[in-house]
C-alpha positions in Angstrom: 95.5 120.2 80.2 97.4 121.0 83.4 96.3 122.0 86.9 98.0 125.4 86.3 95.9 126.0 83.3 92.7 125.1 85.2 93.8 127.2 88.2 94.6 130.3 86.1 91.9 130.1 83.4 88.9 128.6 85.1 87.6 131.2 87.6 84.4 129.6 88.8 83.2 126.2 89.9 80.6 126.3 87.1 83.3 126.7 84.5 85.4 124.0 86.1 82.5 121.6 85.8 82.3 122.2 82.1 86.1 122.0 81.8 86.1 118.7 83.5 83.7 117.2 80.9 86.0 118.3 78.2 89.3 117.9 80.1 88.7 114.2 81.0 89.2 113.5 77.3 92.3 115.5 76.6 94.3 115.7 79.9 97.0 113.2 79.0 99.7 115.9 78.8 99.8 116.3 82.5 98.6 113.2 84.2 100.9 110.7 82.5 103.6 111.1 85.1 105.2 113.9 83.2 106.3 111.3 80.6 106.3 112.0 76.8 107.7 110.1 73.8 110.9 111.8 72.5 111.8 110.0 69.3 113.3 106.8 70.6 113.7 108.3 74.0 111.2 108.9 76.8 111.5 112.0 79.0 111.5 111.7 82.8 111.2 115.0 84.8 112.7 114.6 88.2 110.4 117.2 89.7 107.5 114.9 89.2 109.4 112.2 90.0 114.3 94.2 83.6 116.3 91.9 81.8 115.4 88.2 81.6 117.7 87.7 84.5 115.3 89.9 86.6 112.5 87.4 86.6 112.8 87.5 90.4 111.0 90.9 90.3 107.8 88.9 90.0 105.6 88.4 93.1 106.9 86.4 95.9 110.4 85.8 94.7 112.2 88.7 96.5 113.0 89.2 100.2 113.0 92.5 101.9 116.4 94.2 101.7 117.5 92.9 98.3 117.9 95.1 95.2 115.8 93.5 92.5 117.4 95.4 89.7 121.0 94.6 90.5 121.1 90.8 90.2 121.2 89.1 86.8 121.7 85.5 85.9 125.1 84.4 84.7 123.6 83.3 81.4 122.4 86.8 80.6 125.2 88.8 82.1 128.3 90.1 80.2 131.7 90.8 81.8 132.6 93.9 79.8 131.9 97.3 81.1 131.5 100.7 79.4 134.5 103.1 79.7 134.5 105.3 82.8 131.8 103.4 84.7 132.8 102.3 88.1 132.0 98.8 89.2 129.6 98.1 92.0 131.8 96.8 94.8 129.1 94.7 96.2 128.5 92.6 93.1 130.6 90.4 90.9 131.2 91.5 87.3 128.6 89.0 86.1 126.0 90.4 88.4 126.7 94.1 88.1 126.3 94.6 84.4 122.9 96.3 84.3 123.6 98.8 81.6 123.9 98.9 77.8 127.5 98.2 77.2 128.1 98.4 73.5 131.7 99.7 73.8 132.9 102.1 71.2 129.5 102.9 69.7 127.0 105.7 70.0 124.9 103.6 72.4 127.5 104.0 75.1 126.0 107.4 75.8 122.5 107.4 74.3 120.7 109.7 76.7 120.4 113.5 77.0 120.3 115.3 80.4 119.0 118.8 80.5 120.0 121.0 83.5 118.0 123.9 85.0 120.8 126.3 84.0 120.5 125.4 80.3 123.4 123.0 80.2 122.9 119.8 78.1 124.9 116.6 78.7 125.0 113.5 76.5 125.6 110.5 78.7 124.1 107.2 79.9 121.7 107.5 82.8 122.4 104.5 85.1 119.7 105.2 87.7 117.9 107.8 89.8 117.3 107.9 93.5 115.3 110.2 95.8 118.2 110.1 98.1 121.4 110.1 96.0 120.3 111.8 92.8 121.0 110.7 89.3 124.0 108.5 88.4 125.4 109.3 85.0 128.1 107.6 83.0 130.0 110.0 80.8 133.1 109.8 78.6 135.1 111.3 81.5 133.7 108.8 84.1 130.8 108.4 86.4 129.2 111.4 88.1 126.3 111.8 90.5 124.1 114.8 90.1 121.3 116.1 92.4 117.8 115.8 90.9 117.2 119.3 92.0 119.7 120.5 89.3 117.9 118.7 86.5 115.1 119.8 84.2 114.7 116.5 82.5 116.3 113.2 81.5 115.7 112.0 78.0 116.3 108.2 78.3 116.7 105.9 75.3 114.1 103.2 75.8 112.9 100.1 74.0 110.1 100.1 71.5 108.1 98.1 74.0 108.4 100.9 76.6 107.3 103.6 74.1 104.4 101.4 73.1 103.3 101.2 76.7 103.5 105.0 76.9 101.3 105.3 73.8 98.7 102.9 75.2 98.6 104.6 78.5 98.1 108.0 76.8 95.4 106.5 74.6 93.5 105.3 77.7 93.8 108.8 79.2 92.4 110.4 76.1 89.7 107.8 75.2 88.9 106.1 78.5 89.2 102.6 77.1 90.4 100.2 79.8 91.6 97.7 77.2 94.5 100.1 76.6 95.6 99.8 80.2 95.9 96.0 79.8 97.9 96.6 76.6 100.1 99.1 78.4 100.8 96.6 81.2 101.8 94.0 78.7 104.2 96.4 77.0 105.8 97.5 80.3 106.2 93.9 81.4 107.9 93.2 78.1 110.2 96.2 78.4 111.2 95.2 82.0 111.8 91.6 80.9 113.9 92.4 77.9 115.8 95.6 78.6 119.4 95.5 79.6 119.2 98.9 81.2 118.5 99.3 84.9 116.9 102.7 84.4 114.4 101.3 82.0 113.6 98.3 84.2 113.0 100.6 87.2 110.9 103.0 85.1 108.8 100.2 83.6 108.2 98.9 87.2 107.0 102.3 88.2 104.7 102.5 85.2 103.3 99.0 86.1 102.5 100.2 89.6 100.6 103.1 87.9 98.8 100.9 85.4 97.8 98.2 88.0 96.5 101.0 90.3 94.5 102.5 87.4 93.0 99.1 86.8 92.0 98.8 90.4 94.4 95.9 91.0 95.6 97.2 94.3 97.4 94.0 95.3 99.7 93.9 92.2 100.1 97.7 92.2 101.4 97.5 95.8 103.7 94.6 94.9 105.2 96.5 92.0 105.9 99.6 94.2 107.4 97.5 96.9 109.8 96.1 94.3 110.9 99.7 93.7 111.3 100.2 97.5 113.6 97.2 97.7 115.9 98.9 95.3 115.6 102.3 96.9 113.9 103.2 100.1 113.8 106.8 99.0 112.5 106.0 95.5 112.4 108.8 92.9 109.2 107.3 91.6 107.0 108.4 94.5 104.2 109.6 92.2 103.6 105.9 91.3 102.8 105.0 94.9 99.3 103.4 95.1 98.1 104.9 98.3 94.6 104.3 99.6 92.5 107.4 99.9 89.1 106.0 100.5 88.3 104.5 104.0 87.7 101.0 102.8 89.4 98.0 104.4 91.1 95.3 102.4 88.1 94.1 100.3 89.5 92.5 97.1 89.4 88.9 98.2 90.2 87.1 101.5 93.4 85.4 100.4 94.7 88.5 98.6 93.8 90.7 101.5 95.6 88.5 104.0 98.7 88.3 101.7 98.9 92.0 101.2 98.3 92.8 104.8 101.1 90.3 105.8 103.5 92.0 103.4 102.5 95.4 104.6 103.1 94.5 108.2 106.6 93.4 107.4 107.3 96.7 105.6 106.1 98.7 108.6 109.2 97.5 110.4 111.7 98.7 107.8 112.6 102.0 109.4 115.2 102.8 106.8 112.6 102.5 104.0 110.2 105.5 104.4 108.6 105.0 100.9 107.6 101.4 101.7 106.5 102.3 105.2 104.2 105.0 103.8 102.4 102.6 101.5 102.3 99.9 104.1 100.7 102.2 106.7 98.2 103.4 104.1 97.1 99.9 103.4 96.7 99.0 107.1 95.3 102.2 108.5 91.8 100.9 108.9 92.8 97.5 110.2 91.4 96.6 113.6 93.4 96.3 116.8 97.1 96.7 117.2 97.8 96.5 113.4 95.7 99.6 112.8 97.4 101.4 115.7 100.8 100.6 114.4 99.9 101.9 111.0 98.6 105.1 112.6 101.8 105.5 114.7 103.9 105.0 111.5 102.0 107.7 109.7 102.4 110.1 112.6 106.1 109.4 112.7 106.5 109.9 108.9 104.4 113.1 109.1 107.0 114.6 111.5 110.0 113.3 109.7 112.5 115.4 107.7 115.5 114.5 105.5 119.0 115.5 106.0 119.7 119.3 105.7 122.9 118.3 103.9 121.2 116.2 101.3 118.8 118.2 99.1 117.5 115.1 97.3 116.7 113.3 100.6 115.2 116.4 102.1 112.8 116.9 99.1 111.8 113.2 99.1 111.2 113.1 102.8 109.2 116.4 102.6 106.8 114.8 100.1 106.6 111.6 102.1 105.8 113.7 105.2 103.1 115.6 103.4 101.5 112.5 102.1 101.6 110.8 105.5 99.9 113.9 106.9 97.2 113.7 104.3 96.7 110.0 105.1 96.0 110.9 108.7 93.1 113.0 107.5 91.3 109.7 106.7 91.1 109.0 110.5 89.8 112.5 111.1 87.0 112.0 108.6 85.8 109.0 110.6 86.0 110.7 114.0 84.4 114.0 113.0 85.9 116.9 111.0 85.8 120.6 111.8 85.9 123.5 109.3 89.3 124.6 110.8 90.7 121.1 110.0 89.7 121.3 106.3 91.0 124.8 105.9 94.4 123.6 107.2 94.2 120.6 104.8 93.7 122.9 101.8 97.0 124.6 102.6 98.8 121.3 102.9 97.6 120.2 99.4 99.1 123.2 97.8 102.6 122.3 99.2 102.6 119.0 97.3 103.8 118.6 93.7 100.8 118.6 91.3 101.1 114.9 90.5 100.6 114.0 94.2 97.6 116.2 94.9 94.7 114.0 93.6 94.3 111.7 96.6 94.7 114.5 99.2 92.2 116.7 97.3 89.6 113.9 97.5 90.0 113.8 101.3 89.6 117.6 101.5 86.5 117.3 99.3 85.0 114.7 101.6 85.7 117.0 104.6 83.7 119.8 103.0 80.9 117.3 102.1 80.7 116.2 105.7 80.3 119.8 106.8 77.5 120.4 104.2 79.7 122.9 102.2 78.8 121.5 98.8 80.3 124.4 96.7 83.7 123.9 98.3 83.4 120.1 98.1 82.6 120.3 94.4 85.7 122.3 93.7 88.0 119.7 95.3 86.1 116.7 93.9 86.7 118.2 90.4 90.4 118.8 91.1 90.7 115.2 92.3 89.0 113.9 89.2 91.2 116.0 86.9 94.5 115.1 88.5 93.9 111.5 89.3 93.8 109.4 86.2 96.4 107.0 87.5 94.2 106.3 90.5 91.2 104.9 88.6 88.9 104.4 91.6 89.6 107.7 93.4 89.2 109.6 90.1 85.9 107.9 89.2 84.6 108.3 92.8 85.5 112.0 92.8 83.7 112.6 89.5 80.6 110.8 90.8 80.8 112.9 94.0 81.1 116.1 92.0 78.0 115.2 90.0 76.1 114.5 93.2 77.3 117.9 94.7 76.0 119.7 91.6 72.7 118.0 92.0 72.5 119.1 95.6 73.3 122.7 94.5 70.4 122.6 92.1 72.5 122.5 89.0 70.8 119.5 87.4 71.9 120.0 83.8 75.5 120.2 84.7 75.2 117.3 87.0 73.8 115.2 84.2 76.5 116.2 81.8 79.2 115.3 84.3 77.5 112.0 85.1 77.2 111.1 81.4 80.9 111.9 80.8 82.0 109.9 83.9 80.0 106.9 82.7 81.5 107.2 79.2 85.0 107.4 80.5 85.1 105.1 83.5 82.6 102.3 82.6 84.1 101.2 79.3 
C-alpha cells in the first residue's frame, strides 16, 4: 500500500483511520526502501535512494575520511580484474578488488540496469553515489551514469541478503520484532561474505534501517556514518536514522557520551553533508555550545544547494536541505508554533520523496496538536504511521498519537480499533 494509493483513494480522515488498521499489516510494498526480491537479484530504485576483509566496518575501527568499502586484507584480495574495469588509482591491486571478478563467465556482468527511456543494460554495478551517479562495468569498459537517468538497478546479491529482505518484509507484514533481529543477522552475513562493494554498501544501509527500527539508535547511527565515510553524498539517504522526537540522548550514559562525541566530530566535516545532517539531528537538543553548533549546522544545510552542473549532487543536496529544514521545526515546537508555520511545513513535506516524509509528517502533526487542531493532527499522525515502518519509535508514537486524537474528536470506537492494532503490531 503506497502513499499515492492512500492519497488518491482515501478521501476522509475517518477512512484513513480504518485504512491504517488494515494497512499496517500489508504495507511492505512501499516502506521497504523500494526493495524487492528479483529472482537472485534485488532491485534498487535510485529515486528512493563486506567481504571478510572489511571487518573494519565494525564500530570503532574506522577513522573519519577513510572509505570502509575500499580496503581489503591481502589474504582475501585477488589480483585479477574484470575486463574493461579501470583500476582505482589510489589503491594497490590487492586493495582495489572489490567486485566479483570471475573472468570469462556470466558473473562478469550479472546485473540489469533499466533506464527511464526504456533502455536495458546488462552490466556489473560497481557502486552508486548521490554525487557521481552509478558506476557500471560493461563489456566495452567502465561508464558512469546519472541516477536521474535510471529507473532501477537489479543487482545480483547473495542468498543471505535476499533472506534479510524476506525477514524485513515479514516484520512489516506481521509486526514480529524477532524478524528484525533475523534480518540484521542476514545483512551482517551478507556484508561480511560478499565480494561486491555494492552489496556491502547496500547491506550497511539496510543494517542502519534495521537498527533504527529496533530502536538501537547508537548502532543505527554508526552504520550510517560508515556509509558517510565512503560517500559524503550517500545515495542511501533514506536509511538515515534522524531523530524526530525532541528527546535528548537517553539510551545509556556511556552510549550517549560516545555517540555525542562521534557526532561532534562529524559536525566539522564540511565536505560530508550527509554525516553533518545526522550529527546535527543527534545533538540539536544538547545544552550550551554543542546545541548551538548543531542548530547552526542545520541552518547552513537548510540553505545549501548542490552544483547546478551536477544533477545528482543537486538532487541529493536538495533532499538534505529539506530534511535539515524539517529538523529545525523541532526547535520551533519547543519555542511556540503558529498556524502559519505549520501551513508552510505542510508544503515542505510534499517536496520530499515519499520515503523521507514520515519524520517530517510527525513534526507537522505535533504542530497541529499544539494548536488544538486535532483533525489536521490526526491526518499527519496517520501519514507518519503509514510511511515510517523503518523508524519504529516514530511510527509507533504517531499511531498512539493518532489514537489519542480520535479520542479527543469523540470517535471512541475508531480510537480503540487503532489502539488495539498498534499494540498488536508494535508490542510484539
